[in-house]
C-alpha positions, 0 to 999 in steps of 0.5 A: 500500500505504501509503495503504491502510494509513493509511486502515485506521489512520484508520478505527480511530480514534474521537473519545471524548466523556466530558463533564466529564473532562480532555482532556490530562495537561498541558493540564488543560482541561475539555471532555470530548473525547479520542480512542481506537482500536478494537482488536477487531472486537466493539467494544473500544477503547483510550484514555487512563485520564484521558480516561474517568476518572469519566465517567458517560457516554461516546460514540464518534464515527466518521469515517463519521458513526456514533456509539455509546454507550461502556461503560467496561470498566476504567481503570488510572491508573498506566499511563494506559490504559483499555478501553471497549466501543462498543455496535456489532456490527462495527467495523474494528480497527487492527493491533497493533504492538510499540513495542519494535521502534521506532527513533529517527528512525522515521516515526510518525503520530498520529491523533485528535481534537485541538481537536474536529477528528475524524480528524486525522492528524499525522506526525513521527518517534520523537524519543526512547525509554526516557523515563519519565512520572510518574503517580498513581492518586488513592490516594497511589500513584505510579508511573513509566510506563517506555519512553514514546515521545517524538515530534515529531508534533503533539499537542494537547488532545483527542489523548489516547487516540488512536493513535500508529502506525508507517509500516505503520499498526500501533498502537505507542503511545497518545498521552497528553501534550503536554510542550511544543512539538514534544514529545509522549509516548505510552504504548508498546504492547508485551508489558507494556502488552498484559498490562495491556490484557488484564487490563482487558478480562478483569477491569476492573482491574489487580492489582499487588503492593506492597512499600511503598518509594520508590527510585531508581537508585544506582551500586554501589561499584566492587568490588561492581559488578565482583563482581556484573557490573552497575553499579547497583541500586535504593536504598531512599529511603523505607519506608512504615510498616506495609508489606511492606517495613517488615515485612521490615526493609528500611530507607533506604540499602539497595540492592536488587540482585536479586529472586529471580534477576532483577537490578534496576538502576532503579525500573522494573525493580522495578515490572515484577516487581510483578505479580499472581502475586507477591501473597502470595508470599515473594520473596527480595531481595538487598540491599547493606547496609553493604558486605555482601550480605544476602538477606531475604524480603518478601511483597508484598500487593495494591496497594489 
């Protein structure tokens, strides 16, 4: 059973050739070879955004020797995910899993095209969960990908965009970076990232709401923590001039404790709320300012 599942997993993996683009987030080698994984029978595949970014042409090579031209449907640099479509009638997709079910110590396998060796499989364990990975989109916008999977399965340049699969050969992550010897990182496949992939398949891009702040976790004073029943909020460290946050008179030192009825304790909590449906909508922010709770309204705009 495990062998059959693994074979299906390998079948879903492809080598992606996109001349002139980066192979890996950390090892910035030019060479134009990355990996991908088929997720639908009609040819949609997921890969890393940095593998296909600005690629004029791309192809997908399969283990059976077949090769198809790829059309890049959409790429999202802030999640480092991309969707491409092979010009093929029928392909074997991988089964989709849920990274939120992973446990530290669980067996995983990485499948990809490291150093040009197509269909390579390495095994390891989930070394850590809940990591963060900084990304940027080239327009000055920075973001942290939350809940990144850390694994000791060997990853090398060319593995980016390939599958990280669980022991049942279900896709639970997209390999994205080599952070050191025995330290690989993968973007999780879960409810949040599946929404991103769906948006890319549907619209070719991801629409996000934008507040215009930089912030980080800040412990709440003990009395306020006891009153609110939580330990931390998101401290506003910088407000971008002309942004919705500036228009709402947010200022450095404010600590955001909730957005509407939703509590926030770290930047990732705030990021997850900045979705398409929040664009142009009045959002009440409860903030701690000078030891007092204050509620203000902010209207996010679309992240350009």
